[in-house]
C-alpha positions, 0 to 999 in steps of 0.5 A: 709465416710472415714475421709480421704475425710475431711482431704485429699480429693485429696488422697482419690479420687485418691485412688477411681479413681484407685481402685473403680471408681464407689463406693456405698455411702449412708446414713441411711434410704436411698438407696445407690447411685453410686458415679462416680469419673473419669472425662470421666465417669462423662461426659459420665453419664451426656451425656447418654440419657439412664441415666435420671434425672427424676425417672419417666422415668425409665421403671417400675418406682419402688421405690422412687426417690431421689428427692421425698425422699428429698422433703419428708424430708422437714418440709412442710405443706401438702398443700405447699408440693404438690405446691412446688413439682410443682416448684421443677420440673424445667429444671434440673429435666426433660428429653428428649422432656420436657427438650428440650421444656423448654430449648428452651423457656428459652434460649432467656433469657440467650442470650450472648448479654443479658448477656454481656449487664449486665456488666456495671451494675455488674461493678457498683455494684462491685465498690460500694460494694468494696468502702464501704468495703475499707472505713472501712478497710475490712470485710468479702468478702462473706457477704459484697461483693460476696453474695450481688453482685451475689444476686443483679445481680440475682434480676436485671436479673430477673427483681425485682424492686430495692426497692424490692431487700433487701426483695428478697435477704433476702428470697434468703438467707433463701431459701438457708439455707433451710427455704423452707416453709416461704421463698419458699412461699414468693418467689413464691408470689413475682415472681407471682406478678412480672409476673403479672406486666410484662404481663401488663408492659414489661421491658428488663428483664428475666421475660419479656422475658419469658412472651413474648417468644413463639416458632414457634408453639405458645407454651409458658411457664406457670406461674408455669414453670416461677416460677420454673425457678426463684427458680432454678436461686436463688439457682443455679445462686446466691449461688454457684457463691457467694462462687466460687468468694472468693474460687478463691481469696484463690486459687490465694493467695495459688499460688502467682506465678499464681496471679503474672502472672495474674496481669502481663498478665490480658488478661489471665483472661478467661483462669484463670477463666476456671482453677479456675472453675476446682480447686475451684468449690464449688458444690460437686456433680451432681444432681442425675441420674437414669439408665433406663436399666442394663448397665456398667460404668467403668467396673462396673455393674449398674442395672436399676433404680439405682441412680448415681451422679458424683463428680465434685471434683474427675472429675476435679482432674483426672490426666487422663484428667488434667496432674499434676491436683493439680497444678493451671496453668492459662496457662493449655492447654484446648481442646474443650469438654475436660475441667472441668465439673463444669457446667455439660455436655450434654443436661443439661449443665448449662444455667447460665454459661456465667453469672457466668463467667461474674460475676467472671471476674468483681469480680477478676478484681476489687479485684486483678487487679484494686486494689492491696491492698487486703490482706487475714486477717488471715493465709491461714491455719487458714481460717474456712470452713463448714463441707466437703460434699464429700470432698468439703469444703466451706468457712465459711467466708473470712476476708480481709483487703482492 
C-alpha cells in the first residue's frame, strides 16, 4: 500500500473516505479484498444479514474463503490441520441460526454480574504487578504489566488452576505469535483436561458455565465448541486488550489536558474508555465478510462472493461520525448506536466488550489516578512500534518509570 498509510494514516484514510470509500487491496497470490473506510458503511456491512462471515453461506460457493487461504498458509501437519479447522470455526466465523445458537449458549458465561464479580481479583492482580514494577523503579508496561494482567484474567475467567497459569500464559504468547502447531495442540489438550475436570467438579468459572448451560430444548455446547470458544478468548480476549491498555496511556500522555481532566474528574473514566477505544484501538480491521448477492455499498458495486473488510481506524476517525476526529475529547458527546465500532456491530458484536472495559478501567485507575508517579521513560516520538497494518501501529514496548 501507499507509504502514506505508514507515515500519516489519518491523511491517507481521509483521502480514501472522500475519493474511494471502498478500495480494493490485496497481496500477491490472494484475491483482492474490498476495504471499507466510512463509519456508516462499516456499521452497515457488519449488520447486513446478506454480508456473511462464512464463505459457505454464499450461494454457489465458488472459490476459496479467506479463512481457508489463511489456514492453508499455516505450517501445520495434515492431521492437525483438519482438527484445527474445527476449532477455528468459532462464533466469529458462523452466521444466522448457527451463530445465534452458539451465542445463546455462550452469553451466560459473560453475564454482567459474572464480569463485575471479577473486579476484586483484577484489582488484586493489577496492584501486585504494579508493586513489583515500582519496586525496581519501572520497566516495560506491556511485558511486565498489561500482558500478564490480561493473560491472568483470562486464565481466571476460563477456570485454569492457578498452578497452571504460567504454562497457559506461555502457550498464549506462542499462540498469538503464530506458533499454532505446538501451542495450538497444547492449548487444545489443556482445555480438554479442564473440561473433563469441570464435568466432575464444577466451579464458578467460564468452563463450568459452558458445561452446564442448556437452552430450553436441552441443547448444549459440544466439547469441540467449548475448545473453539477458549481459543477465541485467548486470541481476542487477551492479546488485543494487553495492547489497548498501554496505547491508552500513550494517548493520554500525548494529550496532557485530557489526562489532567481525568485526574480532576475520575467519574469521567467510562466516557474516557469509550473515547480511547475510538482513537487507540490496536485492532486494524474487521474479520472478512462475503457478499451473498450483487449489491452496492457507498455507491460502489460489490459482486456476489467478493470479500469485504472494514477498517476500524478509518471508521473511528470519520468526521461524518465524529466531529474533529483527531482530537481526543473525554467529554465527546455519544449517542446510542452512533459511537465507535471497535467492538464491531450487529449480531457479531464482541461478547467480551464488558471484560475489556473492566480491565482497562482498573488498569487506568491504578496507573494514572491512584498513582501519579508514572512517567514514560523515553520521549513520545521515540517510542518503538511494530510495522503498520493498514495504518495501525502497535507498540513494540512501553518503557516507564514508576
